[in-house]
C-alpha positions, 0 to 999 in steps of 0.5 A: 465178597467183602461183607458189608461194613457196619457203621459205628452205630450200627445195630445200636437202635434194633434191639434185636441185634446182638451187636447192640449190646456189644461195648463201644468200638469193639468192632473197629478194634476188630476190624484193626486186628485182622492183616487184610481188612479187606479179605479176611472175614470179620469174625462172628460174634459170640451166639446170644443164647434164647430167652428162658421162659419163665414159669408163671408164679402167682403172686398174690391171692386173686392170681392163686385163684387163677389155674390152667384150663385142663378141658379133659380133667374137667369134662372127667370130673364132671361126666366122668371116663368118657370112651374115645369117639368113633369114627363114622363109617359113613365118613369117607375121610376118617382114619380107618382102623384108628380111634379118633381123639376127642377134640380138646380145646387148648387154651393159653395161660391166663394172664392175671393182669387181664379179666377172664371173658367168655366167648359167646356161644351161638342159641340152639333155638336161633340155630334152629329158626334159622334153619340150619346147624349151629356154628362151632363156637369159639373156645371158651376161657374158663370161668373164674372161681373154683371148681364148683363155679366152673361145674355150674357154667358147664351146666349151662351150657347148651340149655334151652331156654323155657318157652313162656307160660300161657298166663294172666300177664302173657294172654293177649288183651281180649277183644270187646264184646259188642252189645249184642254178644254180651246179652248173648253171653248172659243168656247162655249163663242163666240155668235153663227152666228146666234146670230150675224145676229139677233143682227146686224138685230135689230140694223139696225131695231132700227137705221131705226127707229130712222131715220124714227122718226127723218125724220117725225118730219122734215116734219111734224113740222120743214118744216112747221116752215121754210115755214112760215119764208121764206113766212113771209120774201117774204111778207114784201119784196113785201109791201116794192116794193109796198110802195117803188113805183117801177116800174111795171112789166108786167112779173115776172120770176119764183118763184118771189113773186107779190100778196098776197092772203088772206082768211079771214075765214081760216086766210091765208095771203100768198105770190103769187109767178109765177110758181108752182115749188116745190122747188122755190115756194111751199116748202117755204110756198108760193103759185104758179101760174100756167104760163108755157105753156100749163098750163098757165092761166090769172093774176087777172087784165084780164078782162076775165080768170081763175086766178088759184093758187096751194098750199100744203095742208101739210107741208112746210107751208100748206096754203091751208090745210082747203080750203075744209071748205069754204062754198058758199059766202065765200070771197077770196082777192087777193092783188096786186099793183094797186088793191083789187080783191075780189071773192065769193067762189062758188062751190069745187070739192073734189076729181079728178086726177091729169091729170084733166087740165081742171079744170084750163081752162078759163071756168073750167068744173065741177065749174058750170060756162058756160061762160068766166068771171073772176075766180079763182081756188085754187087746192090742194092734197087731202086726206092729207098727200097723193098726188094721188088726187086733192081738186079744189075750185073755186070762181067768181070775185065780186069786184075790188077795187084800193088801193088809196080807202083802203082796202075792207070790209072784210079785215078791220073787 
């Protein structure tokens, strides 16, 4: 059968027809060259080679940033090498014995003239709310930029959006309360009478405790400081009067200092004042002489009698605090304007009633003395920090030394 003839202009309008690229008149010349144009086949045209694919070459810095997307290399760079996914034994359609290669997304070459738009991914939360599994997402186009930007984009995939935290901005507006509800809320916010009373009692106890602490500090520390200052000034005043040669007095006013007592073993040097008044004598750090009737006692210069003294054992200078440590033979010196009178400790009465006035008599009872003489008696409170009983110490005069002969040896040493 004779093939159909083509006109002179056949194939010229079809860009895929190879004869559209032949020179004009070539077909007619081929037909006339045949011996029998009706039976001889037409010569076949030269086969046209297929178009060669030109590799893509970026032309500028913007195009150079685009590159082929390699899902396996990207996954290896970001997540490390991955083991091939083994088929589940529950899948009846999985090939037996062969590992299933992980599915990879093969993307074509990115056209540098067209922008890259990533395909939308289904939201896992929406899929959960719908009650079904999330649908498979279409392959995503690689994000623009370098490898770091692609890593950030991949890291954000599949991340669940955080639920809104409760706060002032998210809280629903409170329902306004009625007047009765507002009154009840205000009444519930108030403290009950029991709470108010217990709080007041607690504050009262705290205040009392602070006041007691201040009082104890005052009694045990500050009274000693003040008494030592007053006694020191009185000692200097007595010594200055003696140095000035003031006239001798036969009697002294209550609270007036007239002598100084020395107890070398206890390192005591304290002025002796007339009377045993607590405010005028004892609380001022001085030692008081029993000079008021019916408890009037002798003076050191008397040729016979008991020179009785009283002093604090605790607080207010506490001059007699450690007289219980004296032993028989320990010296006690009384310094006056005319002479030094030295006594030796002989005996002690650890405890007696405050009403026992016989201990300061001319011949004190329980002292061991049996006849009149020149004695000294020291009295103070016991036990310490109380005034329940009295502690008594006795001594006997062993030396009388005029001031013109100087101090006795016990004071010089």
